[in-house]
N, C-alpha and C positions, 0 to 999 in steps of 0.2 A: 325544222322540224328534227333536223339531223343531229343541228349542234345542240339541239335543248337534251338530246336523248344522250349525247357524245357528253353533255356536263354533269348530267343527271348520274350517269356511270363514273365519269373521275369524282363526283362527291363521294356515291357509295364505297368507291376503291380506297378513298383517302380516310373513309368513316372506319373501314374494317382493318387501313393496315392503322388507324391511331387505336382503336381497342384492344387490339393485340400488342401490346408494348410486350407484355409477356404471355408468352405462352411455352409453358415448362411441359411439354407431354412425359407421362409416368406409366411405364407398364412393369409389372412386378410379378413371376411367376408365384403358384402358389399364395397367392394374397388379394383374394377373390373377395369384394362388397365388404373391404373394410375401410377404415379411415388413414389418412397420411398427412403427416404435418409438415409443413417447410418453415424453417425459419432460418437464422442468423447468430450466429457467435457476436455477442459484445465482449471481447476482451476474455474473459474467465466464464462470462455465463452465456446461456443457451436461453434466445427469446423469439417464442414461436411467432408465425407472419402469418401463415394461410392453413386452413384443411381441406379436404375433400375425401369425399368416399368413392374409391374405386369400385368399377362396376364388377360384372361377373366373371370377365374375364381380367380383372385384375389392371384395370387401364382408367388412365383419370388424365386430366387437365387441370394445371392451374393457371389462371389466365386475370389480368389485368389490365387496367388502361394506363395506371401508373407504372413505371420502371421501377424496380427495386432498387436502392442505392447499391451501389458495389462493393464488395467483398467476401467472405468466404458463408457460404450456406450448409445446411444438413437436412436431411430429408430424415424425419424420424416414423417409424412406423410400429403397429401392435403390440408388437413383442421386446419393445424397448431397443432395438438394435437401429442405430442410425449410421448415415454416412456423407460423408462432407461432398459438395464441391462449388465451383467458384461462378459467382455473377459480377458478370462488368458490362460492356456495352451488348453483346446478344444475349438477348435471354428469349430468345425463340430457338430451342432445341427439345431433342426426347432422351431421357432416360430409362434406360431398360436395366434391368437386375432380376436375381433369383435371389430367393429367401435362405436357402441352402448355405450362401458363399458369397456376400457383399462385394466383398473385395477383389474373388478373382469372375465375379460373372458382371460385375454391372459395367456398361458400356456407354457411350453416350454419340447422338448423331447431330449433325448441324453447330456443332462446337468444339472448334480445335483447341481450343484454351483446356475444357475437363476432359478431352481425350489423352492431353500432356498430362492434367493432374491425376488422372486418375493410372497411367502408364508409371506417375510418379510413387502415389502409393504403393503399388504394387511391386516395385523395386524398393523401396525403402522395407517393404516385409520381408522380401528374400535377403537385402542386406542385412537386416534385423537378425534374422535366424540364422544366418552364416556365423558372426559375431559371435550370439551367442551358444554355436556351436564350436566356435573355436576357444571361446572363454572356457568351454568346459574342459576342453583338449588339454589348453594350460593348465589346469587346476592339476588332471591327471599325470601331466608331464615335470612337476616341478620336482627338483633335485636335478633332472637330466635339462643341462644349461644346449647341449644342441638341439632337442628336440625344441624348445621352450623359444630358444630365438628364431626358429624355423616359422613356428607357430605367429609369433609377434610380427614375423615379416609379411604371412600371409594376412594377418590385422590391420595391419598397416595397407595393403593393396587392396583391398578390401574397402577402408575406409576413403582412400585416394580416390579409387573409383567412383565410389557416389557422392566426391568431391566434385571431379571432374565432371562427371554426370550433372549435378548444381550447375555450373559454370556454361554447361554446352547449353542447356535450355536459355538462360539469360541470356547467353550471347546470341543465339538463333531468334529468338522470340522477346526482342527490346519492348517491342509496345504492349504485351500483355500483363495484364495482372497479377496472373498470377509469376510471373518472370521478378515482377516488383516485391511480392511478397516472398518468394525463395531469397532473394537478395537480402530484406530486411530481416531471415533470420541467421544473415552470417556475419559474424562480429569483425571489425576491422584487425587486420595482421599487422604489427610491428612492426617495422623493416630491419630484419637482420642486420644492416648497419652499425642500427641503435643497440649500443651494450649496455650504457648506465642505467641502472634501477631506475633511478629517478626521473631519465629522461623518457624511458620506454612506458610509464606510468602516464607522464603528460602529455606523449603522443598519444597513447592510447585514450585517455581523458578528452582530448582534444577531437580526435576521428571516431568518437565511439558511436556515433550518430549519422556517419558516412553514407553507412548503407539501408538507412532507417528511416523512411522521412515522417517525423513525426505528425506533420499536417497534414498529412494524407487520411481522411474520414474513412479509405477502403479498409486501410490496417487496422482502425478500429473496431470492424467486425470479422477478427479475425483473434484465434487464442493468444496470439503472442506481444498483443498491443501492449497493455499493462504491466505485463513481467519485465520488459525490456526496459520499460520505465523506470519500474522500482527497483531494476535491478542498478543501474545506473544512479539512482537515487541513493542506495544502500547501501553499494558493495564499492563503487567507484571512488565517489564523493567523499571528502571528509565530512564527519557528521558535524557540523558547526554551521551556525546562523550566516555567520560571515559569508560562509563557500553556498549555501542550502538556497538561498534567499533570491540570489542573481540566478542560479540556474532554474527555481523555480517559472521566474519572470518570462524567463526565454520559452521553456515549455508554454506556458498560458498564453504568452503571445504567439506563440505558432501554432496553436490549436484553433484561434479564429477564422480559421479558411472555413470552418462547418460550424453554423450552433450546435447540434449535436457534440461534434466534437470539443469545443467548447467548453460545454456542459460538462461534460463527463470528467475533461482532465481538471475544472475546476471543483468538481465534486470530490473524487479521487483524491486530488491534493490535501483538499480542506479537511476531509476526514482522515485521511493520512497521518498527518501532524496534528491534527487534534487529540489525538487516541495513542499518538508517541509516547512512549516510555522514556524516551531521551528528552533531558531536560531542555537543552537548546531547540528543541524542537517548536516547545512553544511560542518561541522567537517568532517561526516562519509559519504558523499558526495563527498568530496575531496579524501579520505579515499581508497573510493572504485575506483572511477575512476584510482585514482594514482597508486594503485597495482594491481590492477584487468583488469580494463575495456580498458585501454590503451593496455596493454599486450596483452590481451586475448581475445577481442570483434573480432574476425573475419569474425563476421558478419557485420561489418561496414564497412561503406566506409573510403576510406583514408581520403580526404577531412576534413572528419567530425572530425576524431582521429585527425588531426592536428589543427583542430578548438579547438578540446578538451583539446589538450594539452595548447595551448597559454591561454584558461579561466581557468584552473590548476594551472596556474604558478601565474596568477593574485591572485587568490582566496588562493594561501596558504602565502599571504604577508599581508592578514587580516582575519585569523581564531582566533574563541573564544581562550583563552588559551595561543596563541603565544604574543612574545614580535612583539609588533608594530612597523613598519618602522617610521622613522623620518619625521617629518610633519613642515614647515617652516608657521608661520598661523599670521596675523597682529593683534595685541591684541585692542580691542577696551574698551576704559573708561567705567567703572562701578560707578563711583562717582556719585552723585546729581547732581553737578555743571558743570564737563565735560560731561554729561549725555545730560543734557541740550542745552549746544554748541551743541551738536553731533545732536541733532534733527533741530537745527536752521539751520546748514550745509546743512542735509540732504532735507529742503524744498529746497535748491535750488540747490543743487544737481539732485533734482528729477524735478525742471523745465527744466534744464538742457536737460534729459532725455526724457520729454515729447515733449520738441522741436523737437528732434531728431525722437520720432515716429512719428510724426506727418512730416518730411520731405518727399520728394519725391524723395530724392536718392536712387540709385541702392542698391539692398542688403549688398553689400561688403562695399561700401562706407558709408551705415548706420551702419554695424558691426564694422566698424573701428572707427566711432564715438562715439559709442557706448563705445567702449572700452577705449578708450583716456579719456570721461568723467569718467569713470570705476575704473581709473589711478588716475586723478585728485582727485577722492574721495581718494582712501587710502594713497594719499600723505600726506593728513593730519594726518594720523597714524604716528608714526614713529616709535612706540613700535612692531619690527618685533620680534618674539620667534620662538623658534624650540623645539618640542616638547622632543629629544634627552635630553635637557638642564635640563626638570624637577625634581626636587629634591624630590618631594613628593613618600610617601612610596603606594600609589596607585593612576592614574592618569585614571579619567573617561573622554572620549571622546564622547561629545554628539550632533550627527549630529542634526540640526535641520531646519523648515521652517516654519514661518507665516499661508502661504499657506497649511503648512500638517496635514490633520484631526490627524492623530495619535500625532503627534507632541503636538497638541495643547491640549491633552485629558491627555497626560502622562506627560507633561513637570511640570506640577503643581504638580502632585503627587509625581514625582521623587524630587523635591526642598522641598516637605514636609517631605519626608525622610530623607532627606539630613540634614534638622534642626534639625527636632526631635530626628535623631539616630545620631547627634552630629558626624558625618563624617569628618566636617574639624580638630575635634579636634584627632579623632583617625587615621590621616595622609592622608585621601582621597581628592586630588584635581580634579575638576569638570573643563574641558576645552569645554564649547558649542561655537561649532562651525556652524555660520550660511552659509549656503552651494547656498543661492538664489543669483544670479548675476544680476537678473532683478532692473534694475533704479529705477521704477515704485513702488518697494516693500521697498527701504529704510527705509522711513517713516515710515511706519507700522511696519518693523522691530525695530525700533527705538521704537516705543508706547509698544513692544512686551516684549523688552529688560527691559523697564521700568517698565512693572507690573513683569516680571521675579526678579527681585531685588529687589521689593517692594520698590522704590523710591520713 
């Protein structure tokens, strides 16, 4: 009988322990019968996780049998204020604060990590206030070299003091996630023994992630994750696909430690290079989509994946650095006499085009008439050429139209570069392809061509 009672008690004790994996007690003065939200940082986003209603004494508990993933969390209050705290292994502690001043009044019981984090935030505020006052004093002292130098020395001391404080926390608490977070905020310092600028760059690039563990999903649940990676990709690396693609592969492979981390990394990089305005980024986007996204994005809908497959097939045909597919085109004359006749022909065809524009025909008939006039126009030029027949060492295809503002700005610049750098003599041929089929634009096109060739 004694053994049975003991077994029941033990079972009950284990059950209580299991159901209280998360037990965060909250007591906020001057906040009665109000809802409080607990949530986590997801890089630059704030994601809510749970909500409780405080009682008439401002007290409430967040409880869960499943532990929250480690990272930086926040409490969001009805007045839209929030304050951050750390969650790692220990998720049984209490938070006490006053709505009048969170930073100064917040305290933690049962969590060494959050005591350190709270002290750190308070010290950061004091340090920031000191720096701002000293910077104001520096402005006032402008022109007084002695006074200015004294203030600069004080600023240096304040910065060094905070820097040493960082190092002490990390050194004395190596097993805490907070220490790992602080470490991740610190960029590696190039050794003073390296004086060559090129060597300094490659050292920094090689050691950029020494303090930042890309594979740790807890860092994803902080405000610094995406910014740290984006700075590396945009500011440290050369913006060329030959450099970016191997680094993207490394980042994706390192993120495989956690499915959430892997998905975030994949989607972030996929969207980043899909929307980039840098031309070579398309090569990176196609690489990510082809090697990873099409095969492993189990969160995407099948119809989207099918659409993306078709898009990638088409994009592969025109990536920078790849051999272009054959293009058949009609060659427009560029000599003065032929161009003059071409302009006269344009006037006549433009009139036909204008007649069509003003007709009352239905859209299908109007379209067919336009195509007919367009064909009449092209029949004037018998020089049909193919890109694959070009014998030049390098061939540049320059797609443009007079209505394109970028074309109007960049074409004269490119033409000057072509002449000044004697590209023709170096084996470079340029084929300028006019891609506007609007009949009313033909005359304008002819005028622009005349300017382009300086005829």
